[in-house]
N, C-alpha and C positions, 0 to 999 in steps of 0.2 A: 504494500500500500504506500503510495506517494502522498505526502502532505504538502499542500500548497497554501500559502498565506498571501492574500492580496491586501496591501496596506495603502491607506490614503490618510488625508488629514482628519476628516470627520466621519468616515465610513458611512457616508450618506448617499453618494452618487456614483462616482467613477469606480470605486472598489466594489460596490454592489453590482454594477453592471458587469464588471469583469468576473465577479464571483458567479453570477448567473450564467455567463457564457462558458466558464470553465466547467460548471456542472452539466451544461448542455452538451459540450463537445467531448467529455471524458466519461469513462465507465466508472460508476460509483463503487464498483468492487475493486478498482485499481487506484482510484484517486479520491482523496478527501480534501474538500476545498473549504477554506476559512477566509473571512475578510474582517478587517479591523481598522481602527483609526487611532491616531495619536490622541484624539478626543472623540466623543460620540455626539452626533447631531441628529440621530434618527434617520430612517431610510426616507430619502426624498420622494414625495409622491410623483413628481415628474419622471424620476428614474424608473419607478414602478410602471408608470404609463408608457414610457418609451420602450421598455422591454416587452410589455404586453403587446405593443404594436408589432413586435417581431416574434410573437408567439411564445414568449418565455415569462413565466410568472415568478417574480421575486417578492411578491407581497408578503410572504411568510418570513423573509429575511429580517434579522435584527441588526441593530447598530452596536458593535462591540468595541471595547477598548483593547488595544494590543496587549496590555498587561494580563488580560484574561487567558492568553495563550502562551505565557512564558514557559510553561512546562511541556509544551508540545515540540517534538523534534521535527522541524520542517525540512523538507527536501528543497523547496523553492520558496523564496520570499520575493514578491514582486511589488515594488512601489510604483504607484500610478500618478504621483504628483511630486514635484520638487520638494515641497515642504516635508512630506513623509520620508523622502529619500535622505534629506538632511537630518531628520529627527529619528530615523529608524534605529531602534536599539540593535546592538551587536548580538547576533544570534550565535550561540555556542552550538557546535556540532557541525554536521555536514551540509547545512543549508547553503544554497547558491543564491545570491542576490541578483535580481534583475531590476532595471529601472526604465520607465518610459513616462515622460511628462505629458499627460493629456490635458487639453483645455478643461476648465471647470465650468460646465454649463449653467449651474445656478448663479454664477457671477455675470452671465451674459445679459446685456441690456438691449431691449428692443420691443417690438410689438409681440403680442401673444403668438402670432404665426411665426415670427422670427425666432422666438424662444423655443417653440416646439421643434422648429427646423434645426436649431443648434443642438438640442438634446439628441435628436436623431443623428446628426452629423457625428457627434462625439461617440454615441453608441456604436455607430458603424465603424469608426476608427478602432474602438476597443474590440469589437467583434473580430476584425481582421487580425489585430495583434494577438488575440487569444487563439484564434485558429492557427496562425503561424507558430505560436509558442507550443501548442499541443503537438503539432506536426514535427517541429524541430526537436522536441524533447521525447518524442515517441510515447506520448501519454495516451 
């Protein structure tokens, strides 16, 4: 079993989206996915909605603090924002750390239509990243 942690600032949007795609693209008998934040902000309703538009339900996800997982031996730790990358605790053990800074959709300013489009744009970026990661790591 491979353990994956997706880490972001508030575990509300980008890490939740990535978590959803990792669960979607991997076998739950081979991979266990966790997501967490440096702080917790709750799961963003727009993240839930944008994932629902792609057929994935993350409404059951919770927003967790990274400290909750300090006793788990992770194989991969992925940071999805620069703040988490800079603040990420050092993981003891065999974990391999990866980083990709995705735009933060909740910070986007615009009309309702533009905000929805930005969430979808970032969702699609994360989807491609996760698909490639799963393929490259043979997960």
